[in-house]
C-alpha positions as CSV (number, residue, x, y, z in Angstrom):
1,M,150.5,110.4,76.2
2,K,150.1,106.6,74.9
3,H,153.0,105.7,77.0
4,L,150.8,107.3,80.0
5,F,147.5,105.0,79.2
6,L,149.7,102.2,78.9
7,S,151.1,102.4,81.5
8,A,147.9,103.2,83.5
9,A,146.1,100.2,81.4
10,L,148.8,98.2,82.9
11,A,148.7,99.5,86.3
12,V,145.5,98.3,86.6
13,L,145.3,95.3,85.3
14,A,148.6,94.8,87.9
15,V,145.9,95.1,90.8
16,A,142.8,93.0,89.2
17,A,145.1,90.2,88.5
18,S,147.4,90.5,92.1
19,G,144.5,89.6,94.4
20,C,143.5,93.0,95.6
21,S,141.0,93.6,97.9
22,L,139.2,95.7,96.6
23,F,137.6,93.0,94.0
24,R,137.2,90.6,96.1
25,K,133.6,89.5,97.1
26,S,132.9,90.1,101.0
27,Q,132.2,86.2,103.2
28,K,128.9,87.1,104.9
29,P,129.2,86.3,108.3
30,R,128.2,82.6,109.9
31,E,124.9,82.6,111.2
32,S,126.0,81.5,115.5
33,T,123.8,78.3,115.8
34,A,123.4,79.2,119.8
35,I,121.4,82.7,118.6
36,S,119.8,80.3,116.2
37,S,119.0,77.8,119.3
38,E,117.8,80.2,121.5
39,V,115.5,82.6,119.2
40,E,114.0,78.9,118.9
41,A,113.8,78.3,122.4
42,T,112.0,81.3,122.5
43,F,109.1,80.8,119.7
44,R,108.1,77.2,120.9
45,Q,108.2,78.9,124.0
46,R,106.2,82.0,123.5
47,W,104.0,79.5,120.7
48,M,103.1,76.4,123.7
49,D,102.3,80.0,126.4
50,K,99.4,81.1,124.2
51,R,98.2,77.7,122.7
52,L,98.2,76.4,126.3
53,A,96.2,79.5,126.7
54,E,94.0,78.9,124.3
55,L,93.0,75.2,125.4
56,K,92.6,75.5,128.6
57,A,89.9,78.5,127.7
58,Q,88.1,75.6,125.8
59,G,87.9,73.6,129.1
60,V,90.7,71.3,128.3
61,A,92.4,69.5,131.5
62,D,95.9,70.5,132.1
63,A,97.9,67.2,131.2
64,A,95.3,66.8,128.3
65,A,95.6,70.9,126.7
66,Q,100.0,70.0,127.7
67,T,100.1,66.7,125.3
68,Q,97.9,68.7,122.3
69,A,99.6,71.4,122.4
70,T,103.1,70.2,122.2
71,Q,101.9,67.4,119.4
72,E,100.0,70.3,117.7
73,F,103.9,72.6,117.3
74,E,106.0,69.7,116.6
75,A,103.7,69.0,113.7
76,R,103.6,72.4,112.6
77,Y,107.2,73.7,112.9
78,Q,110.0,71.3,111.8
79,F,112.7,72.6,114.8
80,D,115.5,70.2,116.4
81,R,113.7,67.6,118.1
82,K,116.4,68.5,121.2
83,L,113.9,71.7,121.7
84,A,110.8,70.3,121.5
85,R,111.1,67.6,123.9
């Protein structure tokens, strides 16, 4: 009986020490920069459309509304500057 227990314990120890994939942490998938860039661009466009509509409803001229909305977005959100322009 002792030999069976000892053999089982050694087998478990050998598997654990061998680097078996059962005992490894799974690697998290890396975030795709293409997806995050697309999400940022979509968010920016939707936010700008909403803010432009608000400013125009207040009577602000189109060019001034565009400038103000762009400045507000850049001050509020720190996205990649390539997307902000």
